[in-house]
C-alpha positions in Angstrom: -38.4 28.8 54.2 -37.5 25.1 53.9 -35.6 23.5 56.8 -32.1 22.2 56.4 -33.1 18.6 57.2 -36.1 18.5 55.0 -36.6 15.5 52.7 -36.7 16.3 49.0 -36.0 12.9 47.4 -39.5 11.3 47.4 -39.6 7.6 46.6 -43.0 6.8 45.1 -42.0 3.1 45.4 -40.6 2.8 49.0 -37.1 1.5 49.4 -38.2 -1.2 51.8 -40.6 -2.5 49.2 -38.0 -2.4 46.4 -35.6 -4.5 48.5 -38.2 -7.3 48.5 -37.3 -7.8 44.9 -33.5 -8.3 45.4 -32.2 -11.7 46.3 -29.9 -12.1 49.3 -26.5 -10.7 48.6 -27.7 -8.5 45.7 -27.8 -4.8 46.3 -28.5 -3.3 42.8 -31.2 -3.7 40.2 -31.1 -3.8 36.4 -33.1 -0.6 36.1 -34.7 0.0 32.7 -35.9 3.4 31.5 -38.6 2.7 28.9 -38.6 6.3 27.7 -35.1 7.6 28.0 -34.6 11.3 27.5 -33.2 12.7 24.3 -30.6 15.4 25.1 -29.9 18.1 22.6 -26.2 19.1 22.4 -26.4 21.7 19.7 -28.1 22.6 16.4 -29.2 19.3 14.8 -27.2 17.3 17.4 -28.6 15.1 20.2 -28.2 11.8 22.0 -30.4 9.4 23.9 -29.6 8.8 27.5 -28.6 5.3 28.5 -31.8 3.2 29.1 -30.3 0.3 31.2 -28.7 1.3 34.5 -27.4 -0.6 37.5 -28.8 1.2 40.5 -29.7 0.3 44.0 -33.1 1.2 45.7 -31.9 4.6 46.9 -31.6 5.8 43.3 -34.7 4.0 41.8 -38.3 5.1 41.6 -38.0 8.6 43.1 -38.7 12.1 42.1 -37.5 15.3 43.8 -40.2 17.2 45.7 -43.0 15.0 44.4 -44.8 15.4 47.7 -43.5 18.7 48.9 -46.1 21.3 50.0 -45.2 24.8 49.1 -46.4 28.2 50.2 -44.3 31.0 48.6 -40.7 30.2 49.7 -41.9 28.0 52.6 -41.9 24.2 52.0 -42.6 21.2 54.2 -42.2 17.4 53.8 -45.1 16.7 56.1 -46.8 14.5 53.4 -43.8 12.3 53.2 -43.4 11.7 56.9 -46.8 12.3 58.5 -49.0 10.8 55.8 -46.9 8.2 54.0 -44.8 7.4 57.1 -47.4 5.6 59.1 -49.0 4.0 56.0 -45.6 2.6 55.0 -44.7 1.4 58.5 -48.0 -0.6 58.8 -47.9 -1.6 55.1 -44.4 -3.0 55.4 -45.5 -5.4 58.2 -48.7 -6.3 56.3 -46.9 -7.0 53.0 -44.4 -9.2 54.9 -47.3 -11.1 56.5 -49.2 -11.7 53.3 -46.0 -12.9 51.6 -46.2 -16.0 53.7 -49.9 -15.9 54.5 -51.5 -18.1 57.2 -54.4 -17.7 59.5 -53.2 -16.4 62.8 -53.9 -13.7 65.4 -52.1 -11.2 63.2 -54.1 -11.8 60.1 -56.9 -9.3 60.8 -54.5 -6.4 61.5 -52.5 -7.3 58.4 -55.6 -7.3 56.2 -56.7 -3.9 57.7 -53.2 -2.4 56.9 -52.4 -3.8 53.5 -55.3 -2.2 51.7 -54.5 1.4 52.8 -51.0 0.8 51.7 -52.1 -0.6 48.3 -54.4 2.3 47.7 -51.8 4.9 48.7 -49.3 3.1 46.4 -51.7 3.2 43.6 -52.1 7.0 43.8 -48.7 8.2 45.0 -46.8 7.4 41.7 -46.3 10.1 39.0 -49.1 8.4 37.0 -51.4 8.3 39.9 -50.9 11.9 40.7 -51.3 12.8 37.0 -54.6 10.9 37.0 -55.7 13.0 40.1 -54.8 16.2 38.3 -56.9 15.2 35.3 -59.8 14.1 37.5 -59.7 17.2 39.7 -58.9 19.5 36.7 -56.1 21.2 38.5 -52.3 21.3 38.3 -51.9 22.8 41.8 -49.6 20.4 43.7 -50.8 21.5 47.1 -54.4 20.8 46.2 -53.6 17.4 44.6 -51.7 16.3 47.7 -54.6 17.2 49.9 -57.1 15.4 47.6 -54.9 12.3 47.6 -54.7 12.2 51.4 -58.5 12.4 51.6 -59.5 9.8 48.9 -56.6 7.3 48.9 -58.8 4.4 50.2 -61.1 4.6 47.2 -60.5 1.0 46.1 -60.7 -0.8 49.5 -64.4 -1.6 49.5 -64.3 -3.5 46.2 -61.0 -5.2 47.1 -62.6 -6.5 50.3 -65.5 -7.9 48.2 -63.1 -9.7 45.8 -61.5 -13.1 45.8 -57.9 -13.0 47.0 -55.2 -15.4 45.8 -51.5 -15.3 46.6 -49.5 -17.1 43.9 -45.9 -18.3 44.0 -43.0 -18.1 41.6 -40.9 -20.6 43.6 -40.8 -23.1 40.8 -40.0 -20.6 38.1 -36.5 -19.3 37.2 -38.2 -16.0 36.3 -39.3 -14.0 39.3 -41.8 -11.2 39.6 -41.0 -7.8 38.1 -40.8 -4.5 40.0 -42.4 -1.4 38.2 -43.2 2.2 38.9 -46.9 1.2 39.1 -46.7 -1.8 41.6 -50.5 -2.0 42.1 -51.5 -2.9 38.5 -54.9 -3.2 37.0 -55.4 -5.7 34.1 -58.5 -5.8 32.0 -58.4 -7.8 28.7 -60.5 -5.1 26.9 -58.4 -2.1 28.0 -55.3 -2.2 25.8 -52.1 -0.4 26.8 -51.5 2.9 24.8 -55.1 2.7 23.5 -56.5 6.0 22.1 -59.5 5.3 24.3 -57.5 5.4 27.5 -54.6 7.8 26.9 -52.1 8.5 29.7 -52.8 8.7 32.6 -56.1 6.8 32.2 -56.1 3.1 32.9 -58.4 0.2 33.4 -61.1 0.9 36.0 -61.5 -1.3 39.1 -65.3 -1.1 38.9 -65.4 -3.1 35.7 -66.1 -6.9 36.0 -63.0 -8.0 34.1 -60.4 -5.8 35.9 -58.0 -7.8 38.1 -55.7 -6.2 40.7 -52.1 -7.6 40.4 -49.8 -6.7 43.2 -46.4 -8.4 43.5 -45.4 -8.8 47.2 -41.8 -9.9 46.5 -39.7 -11.9 44.1 -41.7 -15.0 44.7 -45.2 -13.9 45.7 -47.9 -12.0 44.0 -51.4 -11.0 45.2 -54.2 -11.3 42.6 -57.7 -9.9 43.4 -60.6 -10.9 41.2 -64.2 -9.7 41.3 -66.6 -12.3 42.6 -68.9 -11.6 39.6 -66.2 -12.7 37.2 -65.4 -15.8 39.3 -69.0 -16.8 39.0 -69.2 -16.1 35.3 -65.8 -15.9 33.6 -67.6 -15.3 30.3 -69.1 -12.0 31.4 -68.4 -8.9 29.5 -65.1 -7.5 31.1 -66.2 -3.9 30.3 -69.4 -4.1 32.2 -69.6 -2.4 35.6 -69.8 -4.9 38.4 -72.8 -5.1 40.7 -72.9 -2.4 43.4 -69.6 -0.9 42.5 -68.8 1.8 45.1 -66.2 3.2 47.5 -65.8 4.1 51.2 -68.4 1.7 52.6 -68.2 -1.1 55.1 -67.4 -4.5 53.8 -66.7 -7.8 55.6 -64.1 -10.3 54.5 -63.5 -13.9 55.4 -59.8 -14.4 55.9 -60.2 -18.1 55.7 -61.0 -17.9 52.0 -57.7 -16.3 50.9 -56.2 -18.8 48.5 -52.5 -19.7 48.7 -49.7 -22.1 47.6 -50.4 -22.2 43.8 -47.0 -22.5 42.0 -47.0 -20.7 38.7 -45.2 -22.0 35.7 -42.4 -20.1 34.1 -44.7 -19.0 31.3 -47.4 -17.8 33.7 -44.9 -15.7 35.7 -43.6 -14.3 32.4 -47.2 -13.4 31.4 -47.7 -11.5 34.7 -44.5 -9.7 34.1 -45.5 -8.8 30.6 -48.7 -7.2 32.0 -46.7 -5.4 34.7 -44.3 -4.0 32.1 -47.0 -2.9 29.7 -48.8 -1.1 32.5 -45.6 0.6 33.8 -45.2 4.3 33.1 -41.5 4.6 32.6 -39.3 2.5 34.8 -39.1 -1.2 35.6 -36.5 -3.1 37.6 -35.3 -6.7 38.0 -32.6 -8.6 39.8 -31.6 -10.2 36.5 -31.3 -8.4 33.2 -33.3 -10.9 31.1 -36.2 -10.4 33.5 -36.8 -7.0 32.0 -37.8 -8.4 28.7 -40.8 -10.8 29.2 -42.0 -10.2 25.7 -39.0 -12.0 24.3 -40.1 -15.3 25.9 -43.8 -15.3 25.1 -45.1 -16.9 22.0 -48.3 -14.9 22.3 -48.5 -11.3 23.5 -52.0 -10.3 22.4 -53.4 -8.4 25.4 -57.0 -9.9 25.3 -55.7 -13.4 25.0 -53.1 -13.5 27.9 -55.6 -15.1 30.2 -57.3 -17.5 27.7 -56.2 -20.4 29.9 -57.7 -18.7 33.0 -54.5 -18.7 34.9 -55.3 -15.4 36.6 -58.5 -16.9 38.1 -58.4 -18.4 41.6 -59.4 -22.0 42.2 -63.1 -21.9 41.4 -63.8 -25.0 43.5 -62.6 -23.2 46.6 -64.9 -20.1 46.3 -68.1 -20.8 48.3 -71.4 -19.8 46.7 -72.4 -17.6 49.6 -75.4 -15.3 49.6 -73.9 -12.8 52.1 -72.8 -12.1 55.6 -74.9 -11.5 58.8 -73.3 -10.1 61.9 -75.0 -9.8 65.3 -74.2 -8.0 68.5 -75.0 -8.6 72.2 -77.6 -5.8 72.3 -79.7 -7.7 69.7 -78.8 -5.5 66.7 -77.6 -7.0 63.5 -75.9 -6.0 60.2 -76.2 -7.8 57.0 -75.2 -7.5 53.3 -75.4 -9.9 50.4 -72.3 -11.1 48.6 -72.1 -7.8 46.6 -72.4 -5.5 49.6 -76.1 -4.7 49.1 -77.9 -4.0 52.4 -81.3 -5.2 53.4 -82.8 -1.8 52.5 -81.6 -2.2 48.9 -84.4 -3.5 46.6 -81.8 -5.8 44.9 -80.7 -7.3 48.2 -80.0 -11.0 47.6 -81.4 -10.8 44.1 -82.9 -14.2 43.5 -82.9 -13.9 39.7 -79.2 -13.0 39.6 -78.3 -15.6 42.1 -80.1 -18.3 40.1 -78.3 -17.3 36.9 -74.9 -17.2 38.6 -75.5 -20.6 40.2 -75.8 -22.1 36.7 -72.8 -20.2 35.2 -70.7 -20.9 38.3 -71.2 -24.6 38.0 -70.3 -24.5 34.4 -67.3 -22.4 35.1 -65.9 -24.8 37.7 -65.7 -27.6 35.2 -64.4 -25.4 32.4 -61.7 -24.1 34.8 -60.8 -27.6 35.9 -60.3 -28.8 32.3 -58.2 -25.7 31.5 -56.0 -26.1 34.6 -55.8 -29.9 34.8 -52.3 -31.1 35.7 -51.2 -27.7 36.9 -50.7 -26.5 40.4 -53.9 -25.4 42.3 -54.3 -23.3 45.4 -55.6 -24.2 48.8 -57.6 -22.1 51.2 -57.9 -22.2 55.0 -61.6 -23.0 55.4 -63.0 -26.3 56.5 -64.0 -28.0 53.2 -60.6 -28.1 51.5 -60.4 -31.8 50.9 -64.0 -32.2 49.9 -63.6 -29.6 47.2 -60.6 -31.3 45.8 -62.5 -34.6 45.6 -65.4 -32.9 43.8 -63.0 -31.5 41.3 -61.4 -34.8 40.6 -64.8 -36.5 40.3 -66.0 -33.8 37.9 -62.9 -34.3 35.7 -63.2 -38.0 35.7 -66.8 -37.8 34.6 -65.9 -35.2 31.9 -63.2 -37.5 30.5 -65.5 -40.5 30.6 -68.1 -38.6 28.5 -65.6 -37.4 25.9 -63.8 -40.7 25.5 -66.7 -43.2 25.6 -68.1 -44.2 22.2 -71.3 -42.4 21.1 -74.4 -44.5 21.4 -76.6 -44.9 18.4 -80.0 -43.3 18.6 -81.4 -45.8 16.2 -83.9 -48.2 17.6 
């Protein structure tokens, strides 16, 4: 039998995370139900429940017994407390750290803890659990919860091999939106409500063009982009990235996390539009007009939202590395190339691919600089920050000189 003190109200978006999206002195959201229930009151009579509510975190983003394990009349909330409890405790500190990211002694632990939290957050929602049911071909809740607890770090390897940028909404009146799917995947070729990806299917992280968008608070949002897309933004977004895989060791340079880019009002609104379109049923904001980003966008075509490459990090601050080598005191070593391929892999440090990407990466840098000229750019913590800025300014000056100088006659 269930115990008297057992938890039955399961928040699939933790209350501590929700509070990060409320300004000081504000305790309630504008909470929007995108698919309000229709209640039948009699033969031929019905009404639609109110879609806009004013609720605080305790009443938002929860479902009764979502994580309850059952065996006959016996139930337990062990998943809520023993599985999600430690993940949330460590994740809370990590999210807070990345909200104001800087290189320090705490950076490594924060990095190690934020990815398990993000992965668990991706799967713990009603949509995530429904996806697991579809993938596992079962509706048995006990089995689904066991599967979730064993596979929840499935995205960590590819996130660790991506390019991380933490963008700001400080200069925007509009702030980042909170949804029932906080860890959102955006791919310009995977349209919301497409017959090709019916609920609960979504964009897949293994595809080159899929970005991970994870708001950290009202004013901060983490965007993770595949290195392969950074080196070639013209690549087919639907192709599978090189060496896509899960549950393998990957190394990450914490100095290369990009920060401090201030998004424009329009850019924050576009991110919110993506978040809303990828939500399952509920979204929340501190201000009511923040719930309707589509009203303030002149263009809402899914494949064109990033035409100005605003979701890309600063391409000048992404080193063209060929991989990482680590050595130990006993003389042993471990090495992978930039896509996680080991020395035993026949494609390790693929010279043909590297040569092609060197060319596209150089073209992409200038194209990005032209598209982003005059707008805020990010910085990173590694040593060549100023030099990269000078190179970008020099490239732009040379570009403008070429397009403005009169054409020389080829006549002799």
